[in-house]
N, C-alpha and C positions, 0 to 999 in steps of 0.2 A: 613451289606451291604443291600441296599434297593432292593425291588423286581425288579425295573427298571434296577438297576446296574447288578443284577444277569442275567437278560435277555440279556443284552448287553455283558456280559462276555463270550468270546469264550470258555473258559474251562467249564463254567457252561452249555453252550449250548451243548457242546460235551457230557458231563455227562448225561444231560437230554435225548439226542438222543440215547445214549447207553442204558439207562434205558427203554426208550420207545421201543427200538428194542427188548430188552429182554422180556418185558411184552407181546409184540405182538407175539414173538416166543412161549412163554408159552401158550398164548391163542390159537394159531393155533394147538398146540399139546395137548390141554385139551378138553375132550368131551364137546359137546354143551349142553347136557342134553336131547336131543331128542332121540327117538327110530326110527329105520330105517328098511325098507323092500326094498331090491334091486332085480332087475330082468334083464335078458337078453332079454326078450320078454314082451310085454305089457300084454299078456294073463296070464302070471305067477303071476301077482299081483291081489290083491282083487279088483274086478271090482267095487263093491259098494263104497269102500273107495276111489279109484281113481276118479270115476265120481263125488263124492261129492265135491272134491276139483277142479278137472279140469273143471267142469261146470262154475267156476268163472274165467276161463282163455280163452286162444285162441282156435279157431277152430282146430288148428294144434295139440292140446292136446287131441282131441277126439280119442278114442281107434280105431275106424275104419280107421281114417286117419293114425294113427301110424302103423297099420297093413299094409297099402299100402306101407309105407316107408320101413317096414321090408321086404316085399315080392317083391316089384318092384322098390326099391330105387337104388341109385348108388352103384356100387360094392366096392367102397373104403370107404363106410360109415358103421359103426357098431353102432347100437343103444343100449343104456342102460337106465334104469329107476330107480327111487327111490321114495318111499313114506315116508314122515316124519310124525311122530306121537308125540304128546304131551300126555303122558299117553296112552290111547286107542283111542284118537281122531286124525284122519288124518288132517294135517294142511298145508302140502306142497306137490304138485305133481311136479316131476322133470323129464324132458326128455332130455337126453344127446346124443350127436353124437360124436363118435370117428372117425376122418377122417385121412386117410393116404394120404399125398401129395408127389408126386414124380415129376420128370422132365417133364413127359408127361402132367402135369396139367398147364404148362406154354407154351405159343405159340412158343416163341423162346428165346434163351438166351440173344440176344442183346436187345430185347424189354424188357426183365425182368430186365436187368441191368439199363436201362435208367429210368425205372419206379419202382425201388425197394421200395422206401418209400411209394408211392401211393399204391403199391401192399400190403404192410404191413397193411395199414389202411383198405383197401377194402377186402383183402382175409385173413388177420390175420396170415400171414406167416412171420417169421423174415426176414428182408431185407438181412441179410448176407447169409441166406440159399438160398433165391431166386436167388442170383447172382452166384450160383455154379451149376455145371453140374450134381452133384451127390445129388440133392435134394431128401431127404427121411425123411419126418417129420410127426409125429403123433400129432394131436391136439385134445384136449378134449373140446367140445363146449356145453355149456348149452344153447340150442336153436336149430333152424332148419336151416341147410345150404341150403335147397331148398326153402327158403322164407326169407323175411326180416321182422323185428319186434320182439317183446318180446313174442316168441312162445315156450319157453322151460320151463317156470316156472309158476305155479299158486299157489296162496295163498288162504286158506280157507276164506270164507266170515266172516267179523267181526274181523279178526286177524290183528295185527299190523305187517306189513312186516319187520320193523326194528328189531323186536324180533325174526323173523324167518330166516333172512339172515345168522346168524352164523350157523344154521343147514344146510342151503344150502352149505355153504363153507365146512362144515365137510363132507357132502355127496359127493361133488366133490373130496375132498381129498381121501376119501375111495375108490371111483371108480377108480381114477388114480392109487392108490397103488395096487388095485386088478388087474388092467390091465397090470401090469409089466410083467406078464407071456407072454403076446402077444407082448411086446416091450415097450421101454421107451417112455413116453409122457412128453414133456417138457413144453408146454404151455397149460394153462387152461383158458378158456374164457367164460364170460357171455355175450351173444350176444344181441345187439340191445336194450339197455335200453333207454327209453325215459323219458321225464319230467312227464309223467303220472304215472310212477312207483315211489315208495317211499322207503326210508330206505336203498338204496343201498350203501350209504356212509359208512355203517358199514363194507363193504368189504375192506376198506382201512386198517382196523385192521388186516386183513389176507393177506396183501401185494398185493392186487389187485389194479390196477390203471386204470383209464378210458382213453380211446382214442376216440375222436369224429370222426365219419365217415361222408361220404356224407349224407345229410339229406334225409328223406323219404318225397316225395312230396305228399301232401294231399289236395284234393279238398273238401271244405265244401259244402255239398248239402243244398241249401236254402229250407226252408219249402214251399216256393211258387212254387218250381219246381215240378210240378206233372207229367210232361212229359219231354221228351228230347227237344221238341219244346219250352218249357218254359225256359230251359237252353239257347237255341239259342237266345230267345228273350231277355235274360238278357245281352248278349254280346253287345259290341258296334259295330258299323257298319262294321269296318274293320275286326274284328275277326269273326263276323257272316258271312260276305261275303267269307272269307277264308274257313270256314267250309262248306258252300254250294258249293263252287268251287271244293272242294274235291269230293263231290258226283257227280258233273257234269263230272269231269275228269274220274272217274271210270265208270260211265254210258256210256260215249262216247267210252270207250275202251271195252265195252261189259261185264263189271264186275257187279256182284250182290253181295249183302251181305245177309247172312242168319244165322239162329241159327242151329248148328249141334247138333243133339240129340244123335245119335249113333256114337261114336268116334272110336270104334274098327275097322270097315272096313277101316278107314282112318289113322290108327295108323302110318303106314310107312311114308305117305306123311306129316303128322303133325310133325313127328320127323325130317324129312328133313328140314322143314321150321324152326323148333326150332333150329336145328344145324346151319342153315344159319346165325342166330343171335348169338347164343352161341359161335360158333367157332371164331367169330371176336374179342372176348375178349382176352386180353393178359394173363389173369389168369383165370383158370376154375377149381375151387376146386372140384366141383362135376359136373357130366354130367348125365342127366336123361336118363334112358333106354327108348326104344320106347313104352313100355306098361305102363309107369308110369302115364301119363296124362289120358289115357282111364280108367285105374283102379281107379284113383282118382275120375273121373267123375261118375263111376259106384257106388261108395260108397256115394258120397255127394248128388247126384241127385238134389233136389230142392235148394241146396246151391251152385250149380255149373252151369256155363253157358259157352258155347263155340260159338263164332261168327267167321264166315269165310268169306273171300273174294273169290268169285269163278268167273272164266272166262270159260264159257262152262263147261266142266267136270273137269277142272283143278283147284285145290285149290292154290291160290296165297298168302294167309296169314290167320292167325288165332290169336285169343286172347282168353284167359280164364279169367273168373271173378268168384271170390268166395265171398260168403256172410258169414261174421263173425260177428254175432250180428248186431249192427247198423252200421257196417263198411263193405263196399265192397272193395275187393282187386283185382286190375288189375294184374292178376297173370302172367303165362307164355305167351309169344308172339313170333310169328315167321312169316317171310314173305320171298317171293322170291326176292332176290336181283337183279336179271336180270330184273324182271318186274318193280321193283322200279327204276332201272336205266332208264327205258323208260319214267319216269316222273309220274308214277302212285303213288298217295299218300296213299299207303296201310297202312303204319305204323300209320300215323296220323288219318286215318279213323278208324282204329281199336281202338286207344285210345278213340276216341269219342264214340265207341260202349260200352266201359266200363262205361262211364258216363250214357248212357241210361240204362244200367243194374242197376247201383246204384240207379238211380231215380225210376225205376220200382219196385225195392225191398223195397223202402221206407227207404233207408239207410240215415244216417246223414253225412257220409263222404266217400270218395273214396281214398284208399291208392294206389298210383301209383308207389312206389318204388324209388330207389335212383340212377337210371341211366337216361340219356337223360333229364337232368334238364331243358334245354331251352324249348323244345316243351311242357313239362308238365307245366312249369310256364305259357306258353301261353294259356293253358287251364283254368288257374285261380288257379292252385294248389300252395300252400304255403309250405315252408320247415318246417319239424318237425325234430329238432335235434335228433340224435341217437348216442349212445356211446357203445363201447365194453369195458368191464372190463377184464383186463388181469393179469395173474400171471404166473411167471416162476417157475419151480420146484426148481431151484437153487437160494437160497436167494440172493447171490451176483448179479445175473442177474437182479433181481428186481430193484436194485439200478440203473443199466444201463438202464433198460426199462423206468424208470422215466424220464431220460434225453431225450431218443429217442422219447418217446411219446409226450413230450412237443415240439419237433421240427417238428413233422409231421403235414403237412397242408392238407386240403381237398378242393375239388371243392365247391364253394359257388353257391347257386341257384340264378339266375338272378331275378331282380325285374320286374315283369310284372303285368299289370292290364288290362285284356281283357274285363272287365265289365263296364257297364254304371255306372256313379257316384252314382246313387241311390242304386245300388246293393253293391258297394264297401263300402258304409257308414254303411251298416247293421252290 
C-alpha cells in the first residue's frame, strides 16, 4: 500500500492517532530532564538565580512587583513560583497564579448565560460553569491576572525556548498536583502568548491548545515624536481637532490634569474610580484591593506614573502608566461615570495622557490592552494577536476543548487610520 493510500485509509488514521495519543501521554508523564526549585513566596527562591533569568522578561517578573501582588493583591489569588535549571544553570523563571472563581465574580446570571462563550475566551472559565449558580472553579494560570501580556514566564538569554517549554509544562503539572491538598484544579493556562514568543507549539505535545482572545491594542511610537505635540502634529485634521476639543471641554468645565506623585492619601478615591469601571464588566476574575495601586507606585517609582483629572478638590479620573523596557503600558484606569455622563471626555483624555507618558520615556510602543478597541484604534493603535494555551486535567476533556475553542469567536479591532498619509507610510 502506498504512503498516500495509508494516509487516506480511515483505519490507518485511527491507528496513527492512537499511537500519537499514547506517545503524548508517555511524554507528559516522563521527566523533562530539568531540575526545579518551587516556592510559595518569591523571597524563598535564590534571588540571584531568579534575577538572572527574569531580567530577560517582563516588568511583572521583578521581585518587588511580585511582593506587591503577594501582600496587596486580590484575596482570591494565590501565587506560586518555579525556577528551572539545566544542571546548575537557571534557564526559566515561572510565576503562576491560582485563582478561585465563584458566583460573585460574575455580575449576574442572565448576563453570564448570554455571554458564556465570550466569557470563556476573555476570563478563561469554562462556559458550562459560568452558566451555573454554583460556580466554584480553581484555575492555574502561568501569567498575571492583573495585567495583559506574556508576564508569567522568562527564558534565560541565549536559550532556545522550544527546548525549555517541556520543562515549563512539567513545572505546571507538578504545581497543579501539589495543590490538590487545597482543592482540585481543572484548567491550566499559559496566558497571553503573542507572535513575539517562540516555541510554544511544543505545548501541543502536552495536550495544550491555543485560544485566540481579543487583541492587545499597540501604538507604535514614531522616532520623530519627541513630544506629545509631535504626536498631535502627525494626526490628520479631524483627529487632531477632536483631541484639542477634549482639552477645551475639560477646561470649560473647570477641570485640570496633573501628575499625582503621592497616591496613598487618595487611595480610597482612586479605588472608587477604578471600581466604577471594573464593576461594569460582566466577568471580574480579580478585583484589586484599595492599596494595590499605591503600593505598586511606591515600588516602581521611576517606572510608574499616575495622571488625574481634577475638578477643584475632587478627582474625576485617573490612569496609570508603567514603563517596561522600551514598552509603555497604559495600566489601570478609572473615571467618574456621572461626570462622563455630563459630556466630559475624561476617558479619552486619560488615554492621550498615556501617549504623552510613552513619548516622554522614549518608549518604542504603547500597550493599551484589549478592551475598548474602537477608541484605541482611533488613537492609531493596531491589534497585536494574543492567545491563551489551555489544558484540562481530564484527558477526555481536552478532546472536547479542541472543538469548543475552534468555535469561539472574539471581537475584532476596527480599521482606523488617524494619521496623515506620510506617517502611515512609514
